[in-house]
N, C-alpha and C positions, 0 to 999 in steps of 0.2 A: 834155267828151267829145271826143276827136280826130275829125277828119273822116274820111270813107271814103278820100279821096285820101292823107291823111297815113298812114293805116293800111296802104294798099297800098304806099306808098313804104318804110315801115318793114319790112314783110314781105319786099319785094324786097331791101332792104339786108341783112337777116339771112340770106336765102338766098345772097347773094353771099359773105358772110362764111363761111357754112357750106361753100361750095365751096372757099374758100381753106384753111380748117382741115382739110378732108378731104384736099386735095392735100398739105398739109404733113405730115399723118399718114402718108400713103403714102410720102412721101420719107423721113421719119424711120424708118419700118419697113425700107426698103431699106438705109439707111445703118447702122441698128442691126445688121443681120445681118453686115455686113462688120466693124463695130467690135467686135462680140461675138466673132467668130472671131479677130480680132487679139489681143484681151485674153486670151482663153483660151489662145492659142498662146504669149503672152509670159510668163504667170505661171510656168510650170514653169522657164523659163530663169532668171528673177529669183530664184526660191526656191532653185534649185540653186546659183546663184552665191553666195548668202548662206551656204549650207551649206559650200561649199568654203572660203570666207573664214573662217568660224567654225572649221573644222578647222585651217586654217593659223595663225590668230591664237591658237588655244588653246595652242600650244606656246611662245608668246613671253611674256616677262616684261612686266609693266605698263610698266616703264621703257624696254624695248626696242621697244614697239609703235609702229608708224607714227603720225604725227599725225592721219591720217584716222580712225584707230581710237581712239587715246589722247586726242585732242583737244589743246587748248592748256593744259589744267590749270585753266582758268577758265570761267565761264559768265556773264560780265558783258554781252556783246553778243550779241544773238540776231538771226539773219536768218530771216525768215519768207517762204517762197515760197508765194504764194497762187495756185493754179491754178484758173481758172474758164473759162467759155465766152466767146466773142467776141460771141455774140448771145443774145437773150432768147427768150421764148415757150417756155420749158422748165420751167415750174412753179417749184418751190422749189429747183431744182438749184443755182443760183448763191448764193441767200441762205443755204442750209444750210452751204455751205463758208465763206462770209463770217462767218456766226454763230459757227462753231467757231473761226475765226481771231481774231475779235473777243474771244472769251472768253480766248483765250491771250494776246492783246496786253494786255488789262486786267490779267490775272494777273501778267504779267511787269513791267508798269509799276508795279503795286502793290508788287512786290518791289524796285523801284529799278533794274531792268535797263534797258539801252539796246536799243531795238527798231528794226530796219530791215526794211522790207517791199519785196519784189520781186514785182510782180504779173505773172502770166502769163494774159493775157486781159483785155479791157476791162471786162467786167461786174464783176469783183472790184474793179478800180481805181475804177470809178464809185461803188461802195457804200462802199469804205473811205476814199476821199478826203474824205467828208463829216466824218469825225471825226479821221482820222489822215493828212491830206494831207502834213504835215511829216515823217512817218515813211516815206513812199513814196520809194524811191530811183530806181525806173524801172519801166516797163511793157513787157513783151515781147508784141508783136502777132503772133498766129498766124492772123489773119483770111484771109490769102492761101493758107494751107495747105489743100489740098483732101483729101489723104489723108495722114494722119499717119505719119511714118517716123522711124527712129532718127536721121537727120540733122537733124530738127527739135528733138529733145531734146538732142542733143550740145552745141550752143552754149550752152544754158541751164546744163547741168552744168559746162561749161568756165568759164563766167562765175562761177558759185558757187565753183568750185575756185580760180580766180584771186583772187577776193576773200578766200578763206580763206588762201591763200599770202601775200597782202599784209597779213594781220593785221587785216582789216576786221570780223571777227566771230569768235565763239568756238563758237557752236552754230547749225546750220542745220536748219530743219524745213520740210517741204513739206505743204501742205494740199490735199486733193482728195477726190473722191467715188469710193469703191470700188464697182464694179458688182456687184450681187448678182442682180438680176432686172430685168425691165422696170418693175416697180412698186416696186422697192426699191433705193435707192442709199445707201451708208453714208458719211457724212462722216468722213474719216480724217486723222489727224495722224501723220506719219512723220518721224522724225529721220534726217537724211542725214549730218550731220557733228557730232560723231564718229559713225561708223557703228554702228548698233544691230544687232549680230550675235547670232544665237541662241547659247546656251551650247554649247560643244563637246560637253559630256556629254549634252545634251538633243538635239543635232542627230542626225538619222537617219544610220545607218551608210552610208558611201559604197560600197555594193556588197559589204560584208563583207570587203574586202581591206585589207591594210596597204600604205600608199603611202610611198615615199621620194621626196622632192622634190629636183629639181636644175634650176636653182640653188636656193639655200636659201630658207626661208620669207620672209625679209626682201625679197629681190629679187622674188619672185613677188607678194607683197603690194603692193610699190611699183608693179607693173604692173597688178594686178587691181583695186586699190581705186579709182583714177580711173575705170576701166571700169565698176565696180560702181555708182559714183555716176551715171554716164550711164544705166545699165540701170534703176536705181531711178526716175530722173526720167522715162525713157521709159515705164516701167510705169505711173507715176502719170498721165501724159498719155493713155495707152491706156485706163486705167480711167475717166478723165474723159470721154473721147470716147464710150465705150459708155454711160456713165451719162447723159451729155447727151442722146443720141438716145433712150434709154429714157424719160427724163423728158419729152422733147418729144413722143414718141409718146403717152404717157399724157395729157399736157396737151392735145394736139390732139384726142385721142379724146373727152376730157371736153368740150372746147369744141364739137365737132361735135354731140355728144348734147344739150348745153345749147341750142345753136342750133336743133336740131330741136324741142325742147320749147317754146322761145320762139315758133317759127313756128306750132306747133299752138295755143298760147294766143292769139296775135295773130289767127290765122285764125278762131277761135271768136268773138273780140270783133268782128272785121270782119263775120262772117256775121250776128251778132246785130244789129249796128247797121244793116247793110244791110236786114235783115228789118224792123227798126223804121222805117226810112225808107220802105220799100215799103208797110208797113201804114199809115203816116201819109198817104201819097199816096192810097191807096185810100179811106181815111176822108174825105179832102177831096173826092175825086171823088163819092163816094156822098152826102156832105152837100150838095154843089153840085147834084147831080141831084135830091135830095129838095126842095131849095129851089125849083127850077124847077117 
């Protein structure tokens, strides 16, 4: 049975932890509001970009399609961009992304494909390097970024594009968590290169008008496709940022409530033991008085 002093110390320790988790919950709630607004503002732009590209690419023959759409004609080398958080304490946010990426890696390796991993965020790297350290080509650190902007996503997309132009891979895929709600984040796998565009027949009509493009579709696609790559990477990072704060808010809320439950249980144990000590002392006093 622990002593009263050790119980008091433990209760005070849990109370201090509860204050920390409560403060982190409030910070996550504040950051989540901004991140959610950013991701909701970015989604329509990314979706509209895909529709325009689908409309433009629909009029091209497979042989005349740009390499960012048509690909290299092979799928031997795969680049997996695994985007996770720089910090922990956000529940299963990081592990769910890594789990999806790990399944994809194992499937590709089983097919005899070559896999290269580009990590965005230290948590993904830390988990993946246990099994696939030899496949990780680099890690992009965003820990100094306080508010995510398009300028943070652009260098990542430019690096992927440069690797593709250099012939270092055939297919590029990004892994991230799509934000659905505070308690729900969906691990997502999105192919970046060759671009997976919606079918032109299935894409919503662009305002019901007939467009004539000048310059021609090839030149417009040559300009828009690299921009679309940056937009899709930026969208993935925005989704991740909102999902991270949502997962952190939920995790810290659960931790705060669990700390409160533990404090209540420890307080009951402390009061019972304190009452037992007092009762024992009273019995000793009464026994001593009776002996006299």
